[in-house]
N, C-alpha and C positions, 0 to 999 in steps of 0.2 A: 233820283235823289239818293245820295249816299246815306246810309243809316248813321245814327248817333253811335259812336264807339263806346261800348260799355266795358267797364273794368271793375266790376264789383269785388273781385278778389285781390285787387291791387294792394300792395303793402302800404301801411300808413306811413306818412312822412314824419320824420323826426325833427323837421325844421319848425321852430316856434313862429316863424314869420308867415307860414302858410295857414290860412284859415281852416279850421276843422270842418266847417259847414258853410254851404252857400255856393254862389257862382264865383268863378275866378276867370279873369281874362288876362292874357299876356300879349303885349304888343311891342312894336318898336317904331320910332318915327321914320326910320329909313325904309319902311315897307309900304308900297303904294296901297296894298289891300288894307293895312292897318289904318292908313289915313282915310281910306274910303269908309271904314266902319266907325271911325272916331265919333261922328255925330250921334250914333245910336248907343254908345257905351253908357251914357248917363241914364238911359231908360232901363238898364238891366238890374240895377241895384247890386252890382258885382264889385268885388275887389279887383282893381286893375293894377297890374304890374307893367312897368315900362322898362325895356332893356337898354335903351340908349340915350333917352332924353327925359329927365325928370319933369320937364314942363309939357310933355306930350302924354295924352291929348289935352288940349286946353279946355278949361271949364269942367274938368273931371278930377275928382280926388284920386291921386295915383300914389303907388308905392314905388320908390326908386329901387330898381333891380339891376342897376348898371354893373354891380358885382356878380350878377347872374346866379346868386345862391338860390333864390326862389325858383328860377327857371330850371336849374339842375335838380332841385328837390321835386319839382313837378314833372320832370322828364319832358321838357318842351323841345320839340323838333321843328315845329312850324309856327310862324306867327301870321295872323292872330290865331290864338287858341282859346276857345271857350270851354271850360270844364266845370262840372258840378261835383262837390264834395259833401259827403254825409258821414258824420261820426269819425272824421279823420281819414276817410278813404275816398278815393276818386270813384265815382259811379257812372260818369258819362263824359264824353269829350267830343269836340268838333274842331277840326283844323281847317284854316282858311275860312272864307265866307261862303256859307250856303244858307240862304234866307229861310228856307223851310226847316232846316236842321236847327238853326239858331232859335227860331220861334218855338220849336218843339222842346228844346233843352231849357230855354229860359221861361217858357210859359207866357211870353208876351205875344199876343196874337197878331198885332199889326207891326211888329218890329221890322224896320228897314223897308218900309213900303216904297220909298223913293230910291232904293238902291237896286242895282242889278240882282238878278236871281242868284248868280254864282260867280265867284272869282277866287282863283287859287291864292294861297298865301305865299310867304317868303320863308327862306331858311332862318331858323332861330339863330341868334347871335352866339349861342352856345356851340354852334358848329363853325364859327368863323375861325379860320386858321390863325388869324392874328391874335386871338385870345385863347386858343385851345391849350397852348402850353402852360400858360399861367393858371388856367382852370384845372388842368391835370395835376399840377404840383400842389395847388391849394386843396384839391379833393383827396389826393393820395400821397402827399409828401411825407406823411408820418411813416410810410413803409420803408423809407430810405434811411439806413443807419450809417452810411458811409460819411466820412469826414468831408466837409465842403472846402474846396480850395478856391479862393477868390483871385481872379486875375486882374491886374491893373488895367485901367482903361486903354492905355497905349500899348499893352503887351500884344504881340502877335500870337494868336491862339495856337497855331501849329508849332511855332518856335518855343512857346512856353511849355507845351507838353513834352517836346523833345528835351528841353533843358532840364526838366524834372525827371528824366529817365524813364518815362512811361511808354516809350516806343521801341520798335525793333529796328529803327533807323529810317523807316518810311513814315510819312505823315499819318496821323491817326485822327479819328473823329472825336471831338471833345465830348466826354460823357456828362452832359448837362442833366439835371434832374428830369426834365420832360423826356429826353431820349432814353434814359435808364428806365423810367416808368413804362414807356412804350415797349421797351425790350422785355420787361418783366411780364407784360401782357401776353407774351408768346408762350408762357407756361402756366400751369395751375399750381406749381410747387410754390411753397411759401418763401418769401424773400430771405427769411432768416434761417431757412433749412441749410444745414451743412452738407455740401455736395461731396467734398473730399478734403483730406488733409494733404496739402500740396508740398512736395519736396522742392528744393533741398531743405528749406527752413522749417518744414512741417507746420505750415500755417493753415488753419481751417479756412476753406473757401465756401462762403455761402452762395446761394442762388444769386443774391444781389451782387456779390463781388464778381461772379462769373458774368452776369449781365453787363456790368460796367466794362469789363474787358471785351465782351462781344460788341459793345458800342464802339470802343476804341478800334477794334478790328474792322468795323464797317459792316457788321452783320445786320440782317433784317430780323424782326422779332420771331418770325416763323422758323428761323435757324436755331433758336435758343435751345429747344429740346435736344437737338443733335449735339450742340456744344456741351451741354450738361452731361450727356451720356459719355461723350469723348473725354471730358475732364475726369469723370469717375474712372474710366478705363485707364487713362494715362497715369492716374495716381494709385492704381492697384499695386499691391506689393509685388506681384509676379511680373508686372511691366518694368519695375525698377527704374523709374524716371531719374532718380538721383544718380544711379550708376551710369545711365545713358548720358546725363549731363556732364558728369565728371570725367568720363573717358575722353582721351584725346582723339578717338575715332570721330568721324564726321556725321554719324547718323543722328536723326532726331525723330520725334513722334510724328507719325502720319496717320491720317484718318480715312478709313474706307467705309462708306455708307451703304447699307443694305436696305432693301424693302421699299414699300410704296412711298415712304416719306421722301426718298431721294427724288422721285419724279415730281412729287407735289411741290417741293420747295425749289426745284431746279438745280439739283446737284448734277453736274455733267458726267455722264458715263460714255459719251460718244466721242466724236472728233475733238482732239486737243484736250482730252479729259485730264491729262497730267500737266497741262499748260495753263496759260493765262486766258482771261476773257470771260470767265463765268464767276459772277459775284459769290455764289454759295461756295464754290470750290476755293476761291481765293481768300475768303474771310473766315470760314469755319476752322480750317487748320491754323490760321493765324491767331484766332481767338484762343485756342488751346495753348499755343506758344506764349501768348501774352499773359495768360493766367499763370503759367509756370514762371514767367519772368517777374510780373508785377506783384503776384501774391506769394509765390514760393521763393522768390529771390534768385532764380536761375539765370544769371546774366553772363554773357560772353566775357571772357577775360577774368572772371571771378570763379564761380563754381563750374561754369561751362568752359571746359578746357580743350575744346576741339582744336586740333592742329590746323586743319583747313576749313572744316565745316562744309556746307553746300547750300545752294539756294533754297532747297526744300525746308530748311530750318526756319525760314520765315513763316512757313505754313504749307502743308501738303494735304490735300483732301480731294477725293474723287469718289465716284459711285461705281458699284458693280452693275453691269448691264444685264440685269435679270430678265428684262422684257424680251431681248433678242438672243440671249444665250441659249444654246440647245441643252445645256447641262443644268443640273440642280445648282442653286446658288451656293457660294462658299459659306454663307451664313448658316444654311441648313446643315452643311457638313460640320460646322462648328457648334451645332446644337440649338440653333435658333429655330423656333417653329416656322413652318412655311407661311409666308404672307406677313410675318412680323417685321417691323422696322428695327434696325440695330446698327451699331457701329463696331468696327474692329480697329483698334489702335495698335500699330506695330512700329518697331524701330526701322527707319528707312534712310538710305542714302538717296542721292538724286538718281533719277531713272537713267538707265543705259539701254539704248536701242538694240534690238536683235533683228537682223535682216536675213530673211530666207524667202526669196521670190521664186525659187525654182522647185522646191520639194512639193510633190503632189501626192506622196504616200505618207501615212501617219508614221511609219517607221523612220523614214528619212527626216521628216520634220522634228520628230521627237529627239533624234540624235543631234540635230542642229541646236535645239533649245537646251539640251543637256550640256553641250560644249560651252554655250554661252553662260549657263549657270555655274559651270565649274570655276569661272573666274571670280565669283563673289569672294571678297576678302583677299584671297590669293588662290591660284589653282592647286597649290600643294598643301593647303590646310583643309583637313576634313576629320570629323565634323567640326565646324567652327561657327561661322555666322549664319543666321537665318536669312530668308529671302522671300520676296513675293514675285511671282511671275504673272505679268499682265498679258493675257493672250488677246490679240486683236480678232475681230470677227472673221477675217479671211483665214487666219491661221486655225482658229477653233473649228471652222467649217471643214478643213481637211480631215480632222479627227471624226467629226460628226458624220460626214459622208461615208466614212469607212466603218461606222458603227461603234466607235470608241466612246465610252462615257467618261465622266470625270474619274471614276475609280480606276478604270483601265489605264487612262493616261498617267495619273500620278504613280501608279504601280510601275509602269514602264519607265518613267523618269527615274524613280528610285533605283531600279535595276541598272540603268545606264550611268547613274551617278555613284555606283559602288566602285571606288577607285583602287587600282592595284597598288600594293605597298611600294613596289620599285619606282613608281612615278611620284610617290609622296615623300620619299626619303630625302632628308637634307643632303644636299650635294648632287642629287639627281638632276640631269640636264645642265650641270654646271651652275645650279642655283643653290646657294647655301640655305635659303629659307626652305622650310618643310617640316616634316614630322620626324622626331628622333627615333630611328631604328624601327619603323613599322614592320610588323611580321604578318599582317593579314590585310585583306581589303577593308577599306573604311568608307562608310557612306559620306557623301559630301555634306548632307544635311542631317541633323538629328531628326528623330521621328516627330512629325508635326512641325518641323522647322522650315518647310517650304509650303507656302500657300499659293493657290492658283485662282486668279480672278479674271473674268472676261470683261473687257472694256475697250473703247477706241472707236475710231471712225470706220465706216463701212468699206472704205477703199484703202488698199495698201497692205502688203504682206510684211508688216512690221509689228513685232511685239516688244515688250520691255521687261527688264529685270530691275527690281528694286532691292538692292542688297541691304542687309540689315546690320545687326550687331551680334555679338556672342549670344547664342541662344541657351535658354534653360537656366539652371541654378548658377548664380554669380553673374548672369547676363540678363537678358530681357526676353520675355515670352509675349506673343500677341495676346491681347485681351479683348473679348467681345462683350458688349453690354446691349441689352434691349433698350430702346428709346421709350421714355415715358412721354406719351403724346397727350396734349390737352383734350 
């Protein structure tokens, strides 16, 4: 026999409809077990609530709980539920029908003598998906401060959102109040907390506004902490999102996720990490871009002046493969405590592949990668644009097997990317682009202007370069933020 569930320390209900003392029963007509116990309910002297039919059970005085307010206040998960309240607090509960338990709780020694000894209950109507959204809005709707937009009955939802300018050209998910409230459940941060001031229009973005755009982008609630941290990073002064938008260059904000949260929520760090097919990757970066568009006003053809742009401006997000990388994570190199979850937001073009299937020594492969990196922006500009090098597992294994760690690799790359002045000068090689009268070697990248992350599938000697934008003062610097997890 299952014991009576006691909850002597349960919080008192604030609902005036719930009796402070005595027995309470909650039933619904649609439940076979509730119909089974209906004949004995009149013997209990209990307050009976019915969730779906005010006429059920017949012959018993019932309280209509079709709005489910009492069931929510009482925390009903199963019907029938019999519970005892004393002084405004619940002191005991029985779910489903168990003859011995109901007799003990009610004090009626011969209760249900003609009924079976035990029968499980049914799910409470409070868990019915058909009513869950309405209940969520009724219970928590006061948290939403956003202006409501009503669509006409014959409006196509996807077309209406596009016509209002809330999309990036692709269909979006309508941010209905229930969807936004479910998104907000992904964080413990208050809905009215200001996350960042979003350029170019310098509009404060609250957690709620970010959640609305995360819904539009197709995110799941568990992605929201990552999106919030990424929005903070993208709106940091040193990232210079306004400048990145206003430039005619094609880079946009990209999101690199570090730490255990990436695995937990499914951000892809393996095969096709920079491509399609993974919901977290596809929607987190998109949510950041939609915040910049819908909250900050950064729209193509207006403040966004990119000459060509690139597909990553819809949204680019991937994870660092810390689990399989032989090197310390990039996040640790950037000051994040080991084991912590974080995001790094950086200016990025679309990825360009680097093929080297022959090099088996670290010296040869490092030279291959350096040659590929030299093309960022233009081979004759140094230092200029930042970049991210994404090393595939097969390539990083070449360095690991030779005993090279991250520090040795990046130091060697920096040496290989110290470019001679005669190659950089305007007119050299018959190319007018270049540096005006360089007199000394110049590094291709400024200090900390090249980040290296390990990601990608286990097969294929292919890495990738994500060219950036002008780095440092007047340009953009990568920004890393620790993720506030619930």
